[in-house]
Backbone bond lengths (Angstrom), bond angles and torsions (degrees), N, CA, C in turn:
res aa  C-N    CA-C-N  psi(-1)  N-CA   C-N-CA  omega(-1)  CA-C   N-CA-C  phi
1 M - - - 1.504 - - 1.494 105.57 -
2 E 1.385 118.25 128.48 1.437 121.34 172.95 1.578 109.46 -122.73
3 L 1.303 110.92 132.73 1.514 119.17 -175.98 1.649 106.44 -121.06
4 S 1.359 115.96 131.22 1.426 120.34 174.04 1.513 106.21 -114.70
5 I 1.232 119.72 125.97 1.475 122.27 -174.84 1.546 106.55 -128.52
6 Q 1.256 120.76 119.91 1.476 123.77 173.27 1.523 108.14 -88.25
7 L 1.384 111.50 123.77 1.460 116.84 -178.25 1.523 114.54 -70.91
8 P 1.387 123.44 136.05 1.312 123.97 -170.34 1.602 112.82 -64.70
9 Q 1.385 114.33 168.27 1.468 117.10 -178.20 1.630 116.27 -70.51
10 N 1.203 111.89 -17.49 1.444 115.48 172.81 1.516 118.50 -101.45
11 F 1.285 111.56 18.45 1.486 116.97 177.24 1.464 112.89 -69.42
12 K 1.460 118.05 138.28 1.340 123.92 -179.64 1.557 112.11 -90.74
13 E 1.301 118.97 124.35 1.484 124.16 -177.39 1.411 110.51 -49.61
14 Q 1.288 114.32 130.65 1.547 120.27 178.18 1.470 108.37 -160.85
15 S 1.322 121.46 168.69 1.418 125.43 -177.77 1.519 113.04 -74.17
16 V 1.354 117.03 163.13 1.403 122.31 -179.76 1.549 106.56 -63.14
17 R 1.322 117.33 -38.77 1.472 121.72 179.55 1.507 113.28 -62.72
18 D 1.389 119.07 -45.89 1.381 116.31 176.59 1.582 112.95 -65.23
19 L 1.382 116.19 -39.71 1.392 120.87 -177.86 1.620 106.42 -55.25
20 L 1.283 118.23 -48.39 1.428 121.21 -172.05 1.473 109.18 -69.35
21 E 1.416 117.48 -42.56 1.448 118.98 -169.89 1.536 112.38 -88.24
22 Q 1.383 116.47 -43.80 1.430 113.76 -178.43 1.603 116.63 -92.09
23 E 1.330 115.85 -32.97 1.480 118.66 179.57 1.560 107.84 -83.90
24 W 1.184 118.57 -52.75 1.431 125.27 -168.98 1.425 118.13 -90.73
25 L 1.418 119.15 -12.84 1.452 127.85 175.42 1.571 111.77 59.27
26 V 1.304 115.54 30.94 1.517 113.53 177.71 1.526 110.87 -70.11
27 P 1.360 115.70 128.82 1.445 121.17 179.28 1.554 115.11 -49.57
28 R 1.342 112.73 148.74 1.458 115.63 -177.29 1.546 114.70 -54.85
29 K 1.356 113.43 -47.52 1.414 116.04 176.18 1.577 118.99 -55.69
30 V 1.281 107.87 -41.97 1.536 113.59 174.40 1.448 115.37 -65.38
31 R 1.371 118.06 -36.73 1.326 119.95 -177.35 1.615 105.38 -74.14
32 H 1.160 124.76 -30.26 1.443 128.95 174.28 1.445 112.16 -60.43
33 F 1.396 118.12 -46.25 1.350 121.45 176.00 1.583 114.93 -69.02
34 L 1.328 116.40 -38.14 1.404 111.60 174.48 1.422 117.45 -64.74
35 R 1.389 117.99 -28.78 1.492 123.78 177.98 1.538 113.63 -69.30
36 I 1.292 110.07 -45.99 1.515 116.07 -171.77 1.653 109.10 -78.90
37 R 1.291 117.54 -26.91 1.424 122.92 175.03 1.473 112.22 -88.81
38 K 1.286 116.41 -3.10 1.635 120.49 -176.66 1.478 107.78 52.24
39 N 1.252 116.72 48.96 1.450 123.66 174.85 1.405 122.94 -92.52
40 V 1.348 112.60 24.17 1.486 126.52 -174.92 1.581 108.19 -121.74
41 S 1.309 119.13 124.08 1.476 119.23 -179.76 1.484 102.75 -128.84
42 V 1.346 116.29 146.72 1.512 122.41 163.98 1.439 112.73 -122.88
43 N 1.279 117.65 123.48 1.596 126.95 -177.13 1.599 103.46 52.84
44 G 1.293 118.43 46.09 1.400 122.18 174.47 1.531 118.02 78.66
45 E 1.207 113.60 -0.72 1.594 117.51 -177.20 1.511 105.94 -115.17
46 P 1.457 114.43 133.54 1.459 117.37 177.21 1.497 112.47 -51.91
47 A 1.365 117.51 143.42 1.429 118.96 -172.97 1.622 107.93 -133.75
48 L 1.404 118.28 128.58 1.326 124.77 174.65 1.519 109.16 -77.12
49 F 1.329 115.51 162.84 1.470 119.86 -171.06 1.617 113.39 -68.24
50 H 1.335 115.41 -26.28 1.459 120.10 174.36 1.571 116.78 -76.56
51 F 1.348 116.11 -6.27 1.329 121.61 -177.98 1.556 110.26 -66.32
52 L 1.353 116.96 148.89 1.475 116.78 177.89 1.599 109.33 -96.44
53 V 1.278 112.11 140.45 1.502 112.27 177.05 1.681 101.38 -121.20
54 K 1.251 112.70 156.35 1.496 124.26 -163.87 1.523 104.01 -138.30
55 A 1.411 105.26 171.40 1.448 112.50 177.79 1.502 117.58 -57.57
56 C 1.407 122.63 135.82 1.522 133.68 174.79 1.500 102.53 78.38
57 D 1.311 126.88 3.56 1.490 116.78 171.81 1.610 108.46 -70.95
58 L 1.310 107.91 151.84 1.525 119.24 176.99 1.448 112.41 -101.47
59 V 1.318 115.91 109.02 1.513 123.74 179.21 1.477 110.37 -103.11
60 T 1.380 109.73 127.65 1.472 121.43 -178.89 1.428 111.62 -114.95
61 L 1.355 117.14 127.15 1.556 121.43 177.66 1.524 103.97 -118.98
62 T 1.335 110.48 136.34 1.388 120.59 171.60 1.492 113.18 -113.86
63 F 1.363 119.34 118.74 1.384 123.06 176.67 1.466 117.85 -107.55
64 E 1.284 119.27 146.82 1.384 127.76 176.16 1.493 109.80 -86.00
65 P 1.383 127.03 150.61 1.375 127.06 178.67 1.565 112.47 -54.99
66 E 1.284 123.07 -31.16 1.395 122.33 -177.01 1.537 110.73 -76.97
67 D 1.351 119.54 -14.73 1.419 121.32 179.39 1.587 111.85 -67.67
68 Y 1.299 111.19 -39.82 1.462 114.52 177.79 1.548 105.43 -131.67
69 P 1.223 118.44 82.88 1.524 117.80 176.00 1.550 114.32 -55.59
70 R 1.352 116.44 132.90 1.440 120.84 -175.27 1.569 110.91 -85.38
71 P 1.308 115.29 129.44 1.521 110.62 -178.79 1.487 112.81 -74.73
72 V 1.329 115.44 162.55 1.376 122.11 175.06 1.483 112.87 -71.27
73 Q 1.233 125.90 130.53 1.456 124.99 -176.28 1.554 109.18 -144.34
74 L 1.345 120.65 118.76 1.425 121.47 173.74 1.501 113.28 -63.75
75 L 1.336 121.88 138.97 1.431 121.61 176.71 1.510 115.32 -88.52
76 G 1.299 113.95 137.18 1.477 119.40 -173.48 1.650 104.95 -103.90
77 D 1.292 116.45 -133.95 1.474 122.64 -170.68 1.619 105.61 -114.31
78 P 1.247 116.75 110.93 1.395 119.18 179.71 1.614 114.77 -65.13
79 T 1.261 115.57 -25.32 1.509 119.68 170.65 1.413 119.93 -58.50
80 K 1.358 113.66 -12.10 1.427 116.58 -174.71 1.652 112.16 -101.95
81 V 1.266 109.61 13.04 1.436 119.22 175.25 1.527 116.19 -99.70
82 T 1.321 114.94 119.09 1.425 122.78 177.40 1.415 112.21 -106.69
83 V 1.357 125.17 108.42 1.409 129.07 -171.03 1.536 111.90 -94.16
84 L 1.356 115.34 128.18 1.461 121.38 179.91 1.521 109.71 -101.62
85 F 1.353 115.38 -32.82 1.533 122.04 176.56 1.518 107.31 -158.32
86 E 1.383 112.49 142.35 1.450 120.40 -177.26 1.516 109.26 -151.79
87 D 1.368 116.41 134.86 1.504 120.30 162.76 1.502 108.91 -145.93
88 E 1.203 118.19 -164.97 1.516 119.40 -168.34 1.579 109.40 -66.57
89 H 1.384 118.59 -23.92 1.358 120.30 -170.01 1.646 115.01 -105.51
90 L 1.342 111.25 -31.03 1.526 111.71 -172.75 1.533 108.85 -142.91
91 I 1.199 117.20 166.96 1.503 124.04 -177.83 1.585 110.78 -149.55
92 I 1.290 114.24 133.49 1.485 119.01 178.93 1.494 106.27 -113.29
93 L 1.229 117.79 131.73 1.602 126.53 178.81 1.358 111.31 -114.11
94 N 1.480 115.35 154.05 1.433 115.64 162.90 1.516 109.00 -99.25
95 K 1.326 114.09 113.13 1.427 119.33 -168.96 1.533 108.98 -81.79
96 P 1.374 125.08 131.60 1.411 122.59 175.82 1.497 113.27 -73.48
97 A 1.356 114.29 155.68 1.578 119.05 176.49 1.544 101.32 -67.35
98 G 1.348 111.24 152.21 1.551 120.96 173.93 1.492 116.53 77.17
99 M 1.249 115.94 11.33 1.496 122.46 -178.09 1.562 109.61 -118.19
100 K 1.312 123.15 126.26 1.542 121.65 -179.99 1.575 108.45 -68.34
101 T 1.244 112.67 154.55 1.430 114.79 175.44 1.515 110.63 -75.77
102 H 1.278 122.71 -35.80 1.575 124.11 -173.87 1.582 102.16 -152.74
103 P 1.376 108.73 153.51 1.422 114.61 176.86 1.462 116.17 -69.36
104 N 1.260 119.90 155.97 1.466 121.75 173.59 1.441 113.36 -116.53
105 Q 1.349 114.42 -5.83 1.486 120.15 171.82 1.556 108.50 -129.88
106 P 1.313 116.73 148.77 1.561 124.28 -171.78 1.626 110.07 -58.22
107 D 1.344 111.66 -24.84 1.537 112.38 -170.10 1.584 111.75 -99.42
108 E 1.351 113.00 9.69 1.521 114.70 -179.84 1.602 106.26 -82.81
109 N 1.344 109.56 148.21 1.377 111.99 177.39 1.630 111.27 -145.81
110 K 1.177 118.82 21.41 1.382 121.92 -171.03 1.616 111.22 -123.30
111 T 1.381 112.26 15.94 1.457 113.79 -178.90 1.597 105.96 -92.38
112 L 1.325 113.97 173.92 1.481 115.93 -179.98 1.617 111.37 -68.17
113 L 1.320 119.69 -23.99 1.404 123.92 -179.83 1.521 102.77 -71.69
114 N 1.310 122.23 -43.59 1.350 118.93 179.65 1.480 116.46 -62.91
115 H 1.332 113.43 -39.94 1.568 118.83 -178.81 1.534 107.06 -68.53
116 L 1.309 116.20 -34.96 1.438 115.97 -175.84 1.630 109.80 -79.38
117 A 1.299 116.28 -29.68 1.465 118.49 168.63 1.506 112.21 -58.75
118 A 1.377 118.68 -40.81 1.433 119.78 179.70 1.649 110.83 -69.54
119 Y 1.319 115.11 -35.23 1.488 122.59 -176.78 1.657 103.15 -67.03
120 L 1.278 117.39 -40.92 1.478 119.14 -173.34 1.569 113.29 -85.86
121 A 1.279 115.96 -21.70 1.472 123.30 -179.16 1.531 116.54 -46.70
122 P 1.424 119.42 -46.12 1.484 121.67 177.42 1.490 112.56 -63.33
123 K 1.417 118.00 -25.54 1.494 118.42 168.90 1.367 120.26 -89.51
124 N 1.394 118.07 17.75 1.449 123.74 -175.19 1.504 110.48 49.77
125 Q 1.259 121.45 36.10 1.447 122.74 171.56 1.542 111.54 -113.87
126 F 1.439 115.06 169.13 1.432 119.30 -172.82 1.557 110.57 -143.04
127 P 1.284 120.47 135.55 1.472 119.81 -176.04 1.505 115.16 -85.50
128 Y 1.252 120.23 150.10 1.300 127.34 179.96 1.650 111.48 -136.73
129 V 1.350 111.32 128.56 1.573 119.91 -167.16 1.566 102.11 -72.73
130 V 1.344 116.28 123.70 1.413 121.79 166.75 1.566 119.06 -93.86
131 H 1.335 109.09 -43.55 1.559 114.93 168.54 1.565 104.70 -146.95
132 R 1.281 114.77 -179.44 1.450 118.47 -177.30 1.499 114.52 -133.78
133 L 1.379 119.05 159.40 1.414 122.28 171.65 1.438 106.85 -116.84
134 D 1.306 115.70 150.20 1.547 118.86 175.85 1.614 106.74 -59.67
135 K 1.239 114.28 153.24 1.489 120.93 -177.33 1.583 110.41 -56.30
136 E 1.309 115.33 -37.44 1.434 117.75 -174.19 1.623 110.66 -88.67
137 T 1.249 118.09 -2.77 1.493 123.04 178.63 1.530 108.42 -95.83
138 S 1.401 112.47 142.16 1.373 120.98 -179.66 1.558 110.86 -103.56
139 G 1.380 118.33 175.62 1.379 117.81 159.58 1.572 113.53 112.38
140 A 1.420 114.39 -168.48 1.433 124.11 -165.42 1.558 104.18 -66.29
141 I 1.317 115.50 134.24 1.438 124.56 174.51 1.511 110.98 -147.68
142 L 1.231 122.31 135.23 1.471 133.58 -177.98 1.617 116.17 -95.91
143 F 1.281 109.88 133.73 1.455 116.44 171.65 1.528 109.36 -126.23
144 A 1.246 120.19 161.13 1.443 128.80 174.91 1.600 100.84 -100.76
145 K 1.473 112.02 147.05 1.463 117.46 -176.85 1.530 110.64 -107.33
146 N 1.375 116.09 2.31 1.393 122.35 175.42 1.582 110.76 -156.28
147 P 1.277 118.64 152.13 1.474 117.89 -176.21 1.497 115.10 -67.36
148 F 1.369 112.43 -22.18 1.514 114.07 178.48 1.406 114.12 -61.48
149 V 1.309 121.48 -44.59 1.502 126.62 -175.07 1.479 111.17 -77.52
150 L 1.350 118.47 -19.92 1.468 122.16 -174.03 1.531 114.66 -52.71
151 P 1.306 119.65 -53.03 1.402 120.56 -178.00 1.648 111.70 -64.20
152 I 1.193 116.17 -33.95 1.494 127.86 179.48 1.530 105.79 -57.26
153 L 1.411 113.76 -57.95 1.416 116.99 179.18 1.592 111.82 -67.14
154 G 1.339 115.47 -36.61 1.457 112.59 169.20 1.539 121.02 -49.55
155 R 1.396 112.24 -45.25 1.490 122.10 176.84 1.544 109.07 -62.79
156 L 1.335 124.12 -39.05 1.362 129.50 179.17 1.423 105.54 -65.11
157 L 1.261 126.41 -43.30 1.448 130.16 178.53 1.640 107.91 -60.99
158 E 1.322 111.97 -56.59 1.458 118.86 -174.76 1.489 114.03 -61.28
159 T 1.447 119.82 -31.36 1.388 122.42 177.18 1.610 112.92 -93.74
160 K 1.467 111.03 16.09 1.463 113.21 178.01 1.514 118.50 57.47
161 Q 1.389 114.30 32.99 1.434 119.24 173.19 1.507 111.45 -101.17
162 I 1.312 116.40 14.03 1.460 119.56 167.10 1.563 103.20 -119.87
163 F 1.392 107.72 119.14 1.487 118.93 -176.29 1.530 110.04 -94.00
164 R 1.359 115.49 128.93 1.502 119.62 177.74 1.532 109.07 -128.40
165 R 1.295 117.98 131.55 1.279 122.49 175.86 1.567 110.39 -119.12
166 Y 1.279 121.76 128.45 1.345 136.80 -176.99 1.589 117.21 -93.24
167 Q 1.288 123.85 134.76 1.516 118.28 167.36 1.528 104.18 -112.90
168 A 1.331 113.57 147.45 1.404 120.65 -179.64 1.572 109.95 -151.68
169 I 1.348 119.23 154.36 1.288 126.43 174.42 1.526 113.35 -119.85
170 I 1.279 118.32 118.14 1.473 124.62 -166.98 1.591 112.18 -114.71
171 S 1.251 114.25 157.98 1.451 117.80 -179.96 1.530 108.66 -79.94
172 G 1.305 110.25 140.61 1.435 121.03 -179.81 1.417 119.87 86.68
173 N 1.418 118.14 -174.53 1.452 121.92 179.46 1.501 111.77 -102.24
174 L 1.280 120.42 111.74 1.483 124.21 177.29 1.555 104.93 -91.62
175 S 1.359 110.72 96.34 1.394 118.69 -171.50 1.510 114.62 -68.55
176 K 1.353 118.17 -31.86 1.458 116.10 178.98 1.579 114.31 -73.02
177 E 1.264 109.45 143.84 1.523 111.36 179.52 1.495 112.34 -73.91
178 S 1.271 120.36 -25.37 1.414 121.28 175.49 1.598 110.77 -154.96
179 L 1.304 117.57 150.12 1.469 116.92 173.65 1.580 105.45 -160.70
180 T 1.362 114.06 157.66 1.367 122.24 170.78 1.537 117.81 -113.42
181 I 1.324 112.70 126.84 1.445 111.36 179.13 1.483 117.10 -98.94
182 R 1.178 124.08 126.77 1.461 133.17 -174.86 1.448 112.08 -119.94
183 K 1.364 121.41 84.98 1.407 119.36 -176.55 1.630 101.63 -143.90
184 K 1.438 111.97 142.88 1.461 123.62 -178.19 1.616 104.83 -74.39
185 I 1.234 112.89 139.13 1.609 121.87 176.61 1.453 106.72 -115.30
186 G 1.438 112.14 131.41 1.553 115.45 169.67 1.506 107.04 -134.00
187 R 1.297 114.13 -177.18 1.450 119.38 177.85 1.534 114.89 -69.89
188 D 1.277 118.62 153.60 1.504 118.74 173.21 1.489 106.67 -91.39
189 R 1.327 121.19 126.71 1.366 127.28 -173.54 1.534 111.45 -74.20
190 H 1.269 115.54 -19.87 1.480 123.32 -177.47 1.545 113.95 -96.40
191 D 1.326 116.49 -18.69 1.568 119.57 -174.28 1.520 105.71 -145.17
192 R 1.378 119.69 100.37 1.452 121.77 -173.85 1.570 109.49 -59.25
193 R 1.326 122.61 -17.37 1.433 123.24 -176.41 1.508 112.00 -82.89
194 K 1.371 116.33 -15.24 1.425 122.42 -170.86 1.613 116.55 -105.70
195 R 1.273 119.25 154.39 1.521 122.73 168.71 1.486 105.36 -111.56
196 V 1.312 114.72 163.06 1.443 120.72 179.31 1.544 105.92 -137.91
197 I 1.315 117.67 163.60 1.456 120.73 167.43 1.668 108.87 -76.84
198 D 1.286 114.12 127.03 1.435 117.42 -170.01 1.646 101.54 -144.83
199 E 1.299 113.27 95.01 1.459 121.40 -175.12 1.498 107.95 -76.68
200 R 1.229 123.70 -15.37 1.456 125.38 -179.11 1.494 113.89 -93.10
201 K 1.373 116.11 -46.22 1.518 114.57 179.90 1.461 113.02 -117.52
202 G 1.255 119.73 0.89 1.467 121.26 -172.64 1.539 110.16 -77.97
203 D 1.422 114.78 174.80 1.329 122.52 175.74 1.511 108.32 -96.10
204 M 1.406 118.61 141.29 1.470 117.06 -179.61 1.511 109.95 -67.76
205 A 1.366 113.01 140.52 1.504 120.98 -177.36 1.545 107.45 -135.14
206 I 1.245 115.05 138.05 1.541 119.61 -176.23 1.466 107.97 -126.75
207 T 1.236 125.50 122.06 1.456 131.19 172.79 1.564 113.24 -125.03
208 H 1.175 113.67 129.03 1.548 122.36 179.81 1.507 107.90 -105.29
209 V 1.339 114.41 126.16 1.457 121.31 -170.28 1.466 108.93 -121.81
210 Q 1.278 120.76 135.06 1.402 125.47 173.55 1.531 114.35 -129.38
211 T 1.336 117.11 127.96 1.469 119.57 -177.72 1.370 116.77 -72.82
212 N 1.307 122.33 132.77 1.414 126.95 177.08 1.537 113.23 -95.78
213 S 1.325 118.83 -63.63 1.426 123.52 -179.42 1.552 109.77 -156.12
214 Y 1.448 113.91 154.53 1.480 119.62 176.20 1.417 109.94 -114.27
215 D 1.339 118.87 128.48 1.478 131.00 177.14 1.557 102.57 -93.11
216 K 1.319 118.09 93.20 1.478 123.00 176.64 1.569 114.36 -61.03
217 E 1.272 113.35 -40.93 1.518 117.46 178.84 1.501 109.34 -59.62
218 K 1.472 122.70 -51.73 1.315 123.44 -176.76 1.506 112.56 -88.23
219 N 1.317 118.27 -6.35 1.502 125.94 179.71 1.507 106.23 56.62
220 R 1.341 117.87 62.91 1.424 124.40 174.13 1.503 114.09 -148.45
221 T 1.291 121.23 152.40 1.438 125.95 -173.09 1.520 109.17 -124.31
222 S 1.447 111.34 131.17 1.385 115.43 179.18 1.582 106.04 -91.80
223 I 1.212 117.37 133.55 1.501 120.63 -178.91 1.499 109.33 -136.05
224 Y 1.401 109.50 168.02 1.503 121.95 173.46 1.558 106.56 -114.96
225 C 1.411 116.14 148.09 1.424 112.50 177.98 1.605 105.37 -135.50
226 I 1.298 116.40 142.98 1.481 121.17 174.13 1.572 105.94 -123.66
227 L 1.420 110.08 130.52 1.485 110.37 179.27 1.419 111.81 -99.84
228 E 1.427 113.65 138.75 1.373 121.30 176.84 1.549 111.62 -100.36
229 T 1.331 111.40 -10.34 1.480 120.37 165.91 1.458 115.06 -137.86
230 G 1.171 123.70 176.54 1.474 125.27 -168.30 1.450 115.81 -129.25
231 R 1.344 119.21 51.66 1.541 119.98 -176.09 1.510 110.50 -83.38
232 T 1.261 120.48 149.17 1.425 123.57 167.96 1.380 118.07 -42.69
233 H 1.364 121.67 124.93 1.486 125.28 174.47 1.630 109.85 64.52
234 Q 1.252 117.98 20.42 1.453 119.35 -171.14 1.472 111.73 -54.96
235 I 1.288 117.16 -54.64 1.616 115.93 -170.65 1.533 102.68 -65.12
236 R 1.425 115.53 -41.78 1.545 114.26 -172.78 1.596 108.50 -64.68
237 V 1.302 120.17 -46.82 1.418 121.94 -179.98 1.586 109.79 -60.67
238 H 1.368 116.89 -52.01 1.452 116.89 -177.20 1.538 113.01 -59.61
239 L 1.196 121.72 -36.57 1.492 125.04 -176.06 1.476 106.44 -72.62
240 E 1.298 120.61 -42.05 1.461 125.69 177.78 1.483 105.54 -60.61
241 S 1.295 116.18 -35.98 1.527 113.76 -167.13 1.649 108.24 -77.33
242 I 1.298 116.67 -14.97 1.417 114.44 -178.85 1.593 107.30 -103.44
243 G 1.317 113.94 11.39 1.569 116.10 176.51 1.490 113.25 92.43
244 H 1.333 116.35 4.58 1.622 118.65 -179.47 1.359 114.17 -123.56
245 P 1.437 119.98 64.40 1.383 124.31 -173.53 1.689 107.55 -63.27
246 I 1.249 112.59 153.14 1.429 118.29 -179.57 1.562 109.81 -71.68
247 I 1.243 114.81 136.60 1.486 120.54 -176.43 1.550 108.52 -68.00
248 G 1.360 113.24 134.92 1.505 120.21 -176.89 1.526 115.61 77.73
249 D 1.228 113.69 16.08 1.577 117.30 -177.42 1.516 104.63 -81.62
250 P 1.252 125.12 122.37 1.529 127.77 -169.31 1.530 105.93 -87.74
251 L 1.289 122.65 -13.21 1.410 130.04 173.66 1.458 122.27 -97.51
252 Y 1.380 113.18 -36.07 1.497 113.69 -166.14 1.541 104.74 -126.21
253 H 1.241 122.54 2.72 1.518 122.36 178.24 1.710 107.32 -104.53
254 Q 1.235 117.49 130.09 1.454 118.51 -177.73 1.558 108.49 -67.88
255 N 1.295 117.03 -32.48 1.590 118.04 -179.61 1.441 107.21 -128.23
256 P 1.404 123.84 71.62 1.376 129.04 177.93 1.580 111.56 -62.31
257 K 1.293 119.32 130.58 1.475 119.70 176.43 1.569 102.07 -136.07
258 G 1.331 118.32 133.61 1.497 123.55 175.13 1.473 113.82 66.92
259 R 1.253 125.80 -164.14 1.414 130.69 -171.05 1.635 111.72 -78.06
260 L 1.187 113.53 154.29 1.469 118.41 174.89 1.574 108.85 -62.72
261 M 1.421 111.23 118.73 1.452 114.35 178.19 1.468 114.12 -82.69
262 L 1.419 119.19 63.38 1.407 125.51 175.33 1.642 110.43 -126.39
263 H 1.259 114.77 129.87 1.549 112.37 -172.13 1.551 104.51 -145.74
264 A 1.357 111.08 130.69 1.527 119.31 179.58 1.696 100.05 -81.02
265 Y 1.329 110.97 100.29 1.361 118.26 -174.53 1.461 116.68 -75.54
266 E 1.242 118.23 -45.27 1.596 125.65 -175.55 1.485 108.83 -134.12
267 L 1.331 116.78 147.89 1.364 125.95 175.30 1.583 107.35 -142.78
268 H 1.384 115.71 118.13 1.430 120.95 177.63 1.451 115.50 -118.24
269 L 1.287 117.81 143.09 1.519 119.62 173.04 1.592 108.74 -161.22
270 A 1.272 109.95 151.95 1.425 114.41 171.79 1.596 110.80 -83.15
271 H 1.224 115.35 132.78 1.439 114.58 -176.55 1.534 113.31 -61.10
272 P 1.335 118.81 132.32 1.452 119.75 -171.52 1.494 118.93 -64.66
273 F 1.344 117.41 -16.88 1.499 124.56 176.35 1.516 113.04 -106.74
274 T 1.327 120.08 -46.95 1.425 123.75 -173.12 1.581 109.72 -92.68
275 G 1.157 115.44 -20.20 1.572 117.05 -176.35 1.634 107.99 78.10
276 E 1.240 119.73 0.36 1.442 120.46 -177.58 1.524 107.28 -64.49
277 M 1.372 117.88 139.81 1.519 118.04 176.19 1.448 112.09 -82.11
278 I 1.241 120.67 118.08 1.432 126.69 178.12 1.518 112.19 -92.35
279 V 1.287 124.11 120.26 1.441 124.06 173.57 1.529 110.95 -122.25
280 A 1.327 109.51 117.58 1.518 117.55 -177.02 1.538 105.62 -114.66
281 T 1.362 111.12 126.33 1.531 119.90 177.56 1.520 108.29 -112.01
282 A 1.271 118.58 131.76 1.447 122.85 177.65 1.448 108.41 -111.19
283 I 1.241 119.67 109.82 1.467 120.52 178.12 1.483 109.67 -77.95
284 P 1.467 119.48 124.47 1.420 121.68 -178.17 1.519 114.22 -63.48
285 G 1.314 118.12 154.24 1.451 119.01 175.77 1.628 108.75 -81.86
286 L 1.301 112.38 -152.63 1.563 107.58 -177.22 1.458 113.99 -72.21
287 W 1.292 118.68 139.54 1.431 121.06 -174.24 1.565 107.20 -98.94
């Protein structure tokens, strides 16, 4: 695998070593092999690790197969992939409701990761999970297209530099225009599938809610949610805890009908190499 990356115009001059270790999070073992094999070049010339790189330099890295062993992944159906954004390093898809993000067993081949692996196979590329959506949740989801960019995207997610906005339809009339739910979430001791509000042992979770519209005839409210934390089932548990469960929620609604009305509507991030702002909007299907 060979990657060529042009450093952005606002790049701060630093050594090749710092670029690989601090900026691009290349694992120590892989950095070692890049160095001893002389597999780093800058503007077409071999570069030692103490060399300085600056804005607009073209950095080329050549990896051997053993640097990043490719996992075994069964191929699914490429026609089930809906692309919102794609380039050499990452891809954003519109995940259908009712489809798992990734397999939990080695013989599964009907998850979004399997279908994406089939979509990328003709390009000799392979997908890597950056984050996940619940099986019942639809919408925008980000994958890495190579193992090199995966830890960089992971850091963006961890440092809250990837913005995600969800759309949901909840039971009842949420009269407030906006509110923030701050409640700790833990595991349900009686049902391993579920999470519960647990202010004593749970992990802090923060959800910002904005009202969109109220349907008086159906007695339901359309809302948007932004997560400040990323706990399992966070939006679903928080909304149920204030008496407005998401319609169709099979775990947290007393009378679920139809699909779970939760959709990852927008995903924003600055491209890890170019700095370009990527905005992916996933239009929900029939609610």
